[in-house]
C-alpha positions in Angstrom: 13.8 0.7 -5.9 16.3 0.8 -9.0 15.3 2.6 -12.0 13.9 0.4 -14.9 14.9 2.2 -18.2 13.9 0.3 -21.5 14.5 1.3 -24.4 11.1 -0.2 -25.9 8.4 2.4 -26.5 4.9 2.2 -25.9 4.1 5.1 -28.2 5.9 6.2 -31.9 9.1 8.6 -31.4 7.5 10.9 -33.7 5.1 11.9 -31.4 7.3 12.5 -28.5 8.5 16.0 -27.2 9.2 17.6 -24.2 9.5 21.7 -23.8 11.4 22.1 -21.1 11.6 25.7 -19.6 12.8 27.3 -16.2 10.1 25.5 -14.0 10.2 22.0 -15.7 13.7 21.4 -16.3 14.7 19.9 -13.3 11.4 17.5 -13.7 12.5 16.4 -17.2 16.3 16.0 -16.2 15.4 14.1 -13.1 13.2 11.2 -15.2 16.4 10.8 -17.8 18.2 9.6 -14.9 15.6 7.6 -13.7 14.2 9.3 -11.1 10.9 10.9 -10.4 10.5 13.8 -8.4 8.0 16.6 -7.4 8.1 20.2 -6.8 6.4 20.9 -3.6 6.3 24.1 -1.6 9.3 24.7 0.7 7.0 26.6 3.2 3.7 24.6 3.4 5.0 21.3 1.7 2.2 21.4 -0.8 3.0 19.4 -4.0 2.6 20.5 -7.7 2.5 19.0 -10.8 3.3 20.4 -13.4 5.9 22.4 -11.3 5.4 26.2 -11.8 7.0 29.5 -9.8 4.3 29.8 -7.2 2.3 27.3 -4.6 -1.4 27.8 -5.2 -1.7 27.3 -1.5 0.0 29.7 0.1 1.3 31.8 -2.7 5.0 31.4 -1.9 7.8 31.2 -4.5 10.1 29.0 -2.3 9.8 25.4 -3.8 12.2 22.0 -3.5 11.8 18.6 -4.7 10.8 15.7 -3.4 11.8 12.0 -4.5 8.8 10.0 -4.7 9.2 6.1 -4.7 7.7 5.9 -7.8 4.4 3.3 -6.5 1.3 4.8 -7.2 -2.4 4.1 -7.7 -4.5 4.4 -11.5 -6.6 7.3 -10.1 -8.7 7.2 -13.5 -8.1 6.0 -17.1 -9.2 6.1 -20.8 -9.0 4.3 -23.7 -7.9 6.0 -26.8 -9.4 4.2 -30.0 -9.3 6.6 -32.8 -5.9 8.3 -34.1 -6.0 11.8 -34.5 -2.8 11.4 -35.6 -1.4 9.8 -38.5 1.6 8.7 -35.9 -0.9 6.8 -33.7 -2.7 4.9 -36.3 -1.0 1.6 -35.8 -1.1 1.5 -32.4 -4.8 2.2 -31.2 -6.1 1.2 -29.1 -3.9 2.5 -26.4 -4.6 3.6 -23.2 -3.7 7.0 -21.0 -3.9 6.5 -16.9 -4.1 9.3 -14.6 -1.9 8.3 -11.5 -1.7 9.2 -7.8 1.6 8.4 -5.7 1.1 8.4 -1.7 4.2 10.4 -1.0 3.3 13.1 -3.2 -0.2 13.7 -2.3 -2.4 15.7 -4.7 -0.1 15.0 -7.6 -1.7 12.9 -10.3 0.7 12.1 -13.1 -0.7 11.3 -17.0 1.2 8.5 -18.2 0.5 5.2 -20.0 0.3 1.9 -18.1 2.5 -0.2 -20.8 1.9 -3.8 -19.9 -1.6 -4.1 -19.4 -4.7 -4.7 -21.7 -8.0 -2.5 -21.6 -9.5 -5.3 -19.5 -7.0 -5.4 -17.0 -7.1 -1.3 -15.9 -8.9 -0.8 -12.9 -9.5 2.2 -10.3 -7.1 1.5 -7.9 -4.7 -0.6 -9.2 -1.4 -0.5 -7.8 1.5 0.5 -10.5 4.5 1.4 -10.6 7.1 3.6 -12.5 9.4 2.7 -15.4 11.3 5.1 -18.0 11.0 4.2 -21.6 13.7 5.9 -23.4 13.2 7.8 -26.9 16.4 9.8 -28.4 16.0 13.0 -27.2 14.0 12.4 -24.2 12.8 9.8 -21.4 9.4 9.2 -20.2 7.8 8.1 -17.0 5.5 5.4 -17.6 4.0 2.6 -15.5 3.2 -1.1 -15.2 1.5 -3.4 -12.8 3.2 -3.4 -9.5 
């Protein structure tokens, strides 16, 4: 699947920031190239997200990155109706979704579904990853599949 990278922004630039560290830098570097990959244990193959130093399953410090197709389903969702940050006042209501990926068991990604009204969201709804480029970061979002 070719990555879709859009200049259109779901939420304002002023609230978008990432703080990559030694464990998350590879994740953000791949996302900036339009690739969704999750860290997994090189020993027992357990996925983990967010990335970290040690496998929670077998305690191994060896890890690898596994690229996923980017198709998943909504596990849960919520509609934000109160802007706790002034920069979000013009954006409420907006959604936050939790997405599962069949090719990364156990991973759930917190993001936004950029093309769906709250009435259209449902648990189990098929979605696919798209990438939204901001000036300093690219974020994985989802849209209806």
